[in-house]
N, C-alpha and C positions, 0 to 999 in steps of 0.2 A: 472570656479572654483565654486564648490558647497558651498552655504552659508546656515546656519541653520535657514532659515526664518520660518520653521514650528517647531521650538524647543518648543514653548509654547503649552500646551494642548488646549488653546482657538484657536490658529491658526490651529491646526490639526482638530478641530471641524468645523471651518469655511471651511476647505477643504472638509470634509465629506459632509457637507450640500450642498456645490457647486457641488460636484460629483453627489449627488442624483438629484439635479435640472437639471443638464446637462444630466443625464441618462434619465430622464423623457422627456426633450425637444427633444433630438435627438434619443430617442427610441433605446437604446442599452442595452444589458444584461451585468451585472457585475458578473463575476465568483468569483473574489477575488481581494483584494487590501491590501496595507500597506502604511501608511503615516509615513515617517521617518523625522527626523529633517531637513534634507537637500535635500530630494528627495522623490518621490512616485513611487510605482509599481502598475500597473493596469493590470488585466487580463480581457479583455472585448471582446464582439462581435463587428462586424461591425455595425454601426448605421443604423437604417431604414431610417433616415432622414439625408441627407448630408454624406460627407466622414468622416472617423475617424479623419483626420487632422483638419477638421472644428470643430468637437465636442471637440477635445483636446484644440484647440485655445480658444473656448468659455469657457471651464473649467478654463484655465489659466487666462483669462481676468477676469472672475468672482471672482476668488480668489484674484488676484492682486488688484482689485478695493476695496476689503474689508480689505486688510492687507498692511501695509507699509513694507519695503521700496521699492523704485523704482530704477532700474528694479528688479522685484521680481523673475521672471523665466528666465531660459536660453532660447534662441531662438528656440531650437529644442526639439524634443522628439525622442526616439528610439523605434521602433516597431519591433516585432518579431511575425511572423505568427505561430500559433499553430494548427496542423492538427490532432493530435492523443490524445487519452485519456491519454496515458503514459506521453506525453510531457506536457499536461495541469496539471496533478498531480505534475509532477516535478517542473514546474514553480510556482504552488501554494505553494508547500512546501518550495521552495527557498524564496519566498516572505514572508511567515509566519515566517520563521526562521531568517529573516534579523535583527529584533530588538535584538534577542538573540546573533547572530554572532557579532553584533556591540557593544555588552556589555551594552545595555540599560536595559535589563531585564534578570532575571535568567531563564525564560521559556517564550516561545512565548505567552502563555495564559495571561501573565502579561502585555502585550502591548495592550492597549485598542483600538488603532487606526489602526486596521486591521480587516480582515474578519476571522481571526483564530478562535475567540470565536464563531462566527456564525457556521463555519464548524464543530467545535468540540462539541458545546453545543446547537446550534440552537438559540443563542442570536441575538437580533436585535439592531443595532446601528443607525438605520435610513437610512442606505444605502441598498436599495433593491438588494439582491443577487439572482442569479440563482443557486440553490444548491439542494441537496437531501432533505433538510429541507423545502425549499419553494415549491418544487414539492409535497412533502407529504401534506403540508398545503393546496395547491390548490386541491388536490385529496380528501381532507376531513379527512386526517389521522393524 
């Protein structure tokens, strides 16, 4: 059963900080994400260091150590391999629309704890994403 352990803005920010630390440590790319009150969605590459399951376990442990209650997470995660640009865009749109579909906001841009505003406006929330914005910045544009 899902519990809203990430219902508070501070808890969602703890998750974002842990996600960025885990990204750096395990060297994987983040395309997009959304932090919902009772679950998260991540669109990420395979890590350069260790398996994805190890990186996800480290992420979950990092968050659980900083936030009560126990147990914090479910014991599993669901993964889905994305092999095409079409499917990547479909998954990103699904994730970004999740807060709107759940009735949390009137528009996805209003939910701060996702990569929507980065993809739409180039905003940075401290989680490094791989996007057209970051590519352009690396290229000096």
